[in-house]
C-alpha positions in Angstrom: 54.2 136.6 66.0 54.2 135.5 69.7 56.1 132.8 68.8 59.4 134.6 67.6 58.6 136.8 70.4 59.0 134.2 72.8 61.9 132.6 71.0 63.6 136.3 71.6 63.1 136.4 75.1 65.2 132.4 75.4 67.6 133.7 74.0 68.5 136.9 75.8 67.7 134.0 78.2 70.8 132.1 77.0 73.0 135.1 76.4 72.6 136.5 79.9 73.4 132.8 81.2 76.6 132.7 79.2 77.9 136.3 80.1 77.0 135.4 83.9 74.6 138.7 83.8 72.3 137.7 87.0 70.5 141.6 86.8 69.9 140.3 83.2 68.3 137.1 83.8 66.7 138.7 86.9 64.5 141.3 84.5 64.0 138.6 82.1 61.8 136.9 84.7 58.3 138.1 86.4 57.5 139.0 89.4 56.0 135.7 90.9 57.7 133.5 88.5 57.9 129.9 89.5 61.7 128.4 88.3 62.1 124.4 89.1 65.4 122.7 88.1 67.5 119.4 90.0 67.7 121.5 93.0 64.0 121.8 93.3 61.5 124.7 92.9 61.2 128.5 94.1 61.2 131.9 93.2 64.0 134.0 91.8 66.2 134.7 95.0 66.7 130.5 95.2 67.6 130.3 91.5 69.4 133.3 91.4 71.4 132.0 94.7 71.8 128.4 92.3 72.5 130.1 89.2 75.4 131.9 90.5 77.4 129.2 91.8 76.8 127.3 88.4 78.0 130.4 86.6 81.0 131.2 88.6 82.0 127.6 89.8 81.4 125.5 87.0 81.6 128.6 84.1 79.1 127.2 82.5 77.2 127.7 78.7 74.6 126.8 77.3 74.4 126.5 73.6 70.7 126.4 71.8 70.6 122.9 69.8 66.3 123.5 69.3 63.8 125.3 70.1 60.0 124.3 69.7 57.0 127.1 70.3 53.4 125.5 71.2 51.1 128.9 72.6 53.0 130.6 75.8 55.2 127.2 76.0 58.3 127.0 74.7 60.5 123.7 74.9 64.3 124.2 74.5 67.2 121.7 74.2 70.7 122.8 74.9 74.2 121.5 75.0 75.5 122.4 78.4 79.8 123.2 79.1 81.5 124.2 82.0 84.4 123.5 83.6 85.2 123.4 87.6 87.0 126.6 87.8 86.6 127.3 91.4 84.5 126.1 94.2 81.1 124.5 94.1 78.9 124.1 97.0 81.5 123.7 99.2 83.9 121.7 96.8 87.3 122.8 95.6 87.5 123.2 91.9 89.5 120.4 89.8 89.7 122.2 86.6 87.8 119.5 84.8 85.0 120.2 81.9 82.0 118.6 80.9 79.3 118.6 78.4 76.0 117.2 78.8 72.2 117.6 77.7 70.2 119.9 79.5 66.4 121.0 78.4 64.1 123.7 79.8 60.5 124.5 79.1 59.1 128.0 79.6 55.8 129.4 80.3 56.4 133.5 78.1 53.6 136.0 78.8 53.7 139.4 77.2 57.5 139.4 77.2 58.2 137.3 81.2 59.0 134.0 81.8 56.5 132.9 84.5 57.4 129.2 84.7 60.6 127.7 84.0 61.4 124.1 84.2 65.3 123.0 83.8 66.4 119.2 83.5 69.7 118.3 83.4 71.9 115.0 84.1 73.6 116.1 87.0 75.5 112.5 88.0 76.6 112.5 84.2 77.8 116.1 85.3 79.6 115.1 88.3 81.5 112.3 86.9 83.1 114.6 84.1 84.5 117.1 86.9 85.6 114.7 89.6 82.9 115.0 92.0 81.5 112.4 93.9 77.8 110.9 93.4 75.9 111.2 96.4 
């Protein structure tokens, strides 16, 4: 039963992300949640700033391909798609689209995300949308 509840929390996370609903994303996380990704680790404020850039600049869309639950942990493999349609971290849009594999791991308790780790092939993303590799 808890496994299905955890999966539903992740589905709501994906839905909020795909709709650009930052307030909805924030509601899914515990107040002291730890969020780690390609740009480092931090709390919600830092993550929201990055997510805003991804949602607005790259028109990001996540599709769940596989989800595995063990205890409080949920591992997810996504197909991530997007298009570079607005300025993104100081770069002007190219209009180019991208597709890549992304993976995220969550620790969920009492219906709230306590920890989230995300990894994606940022180099492939940069090449596809026309950003220089640094």
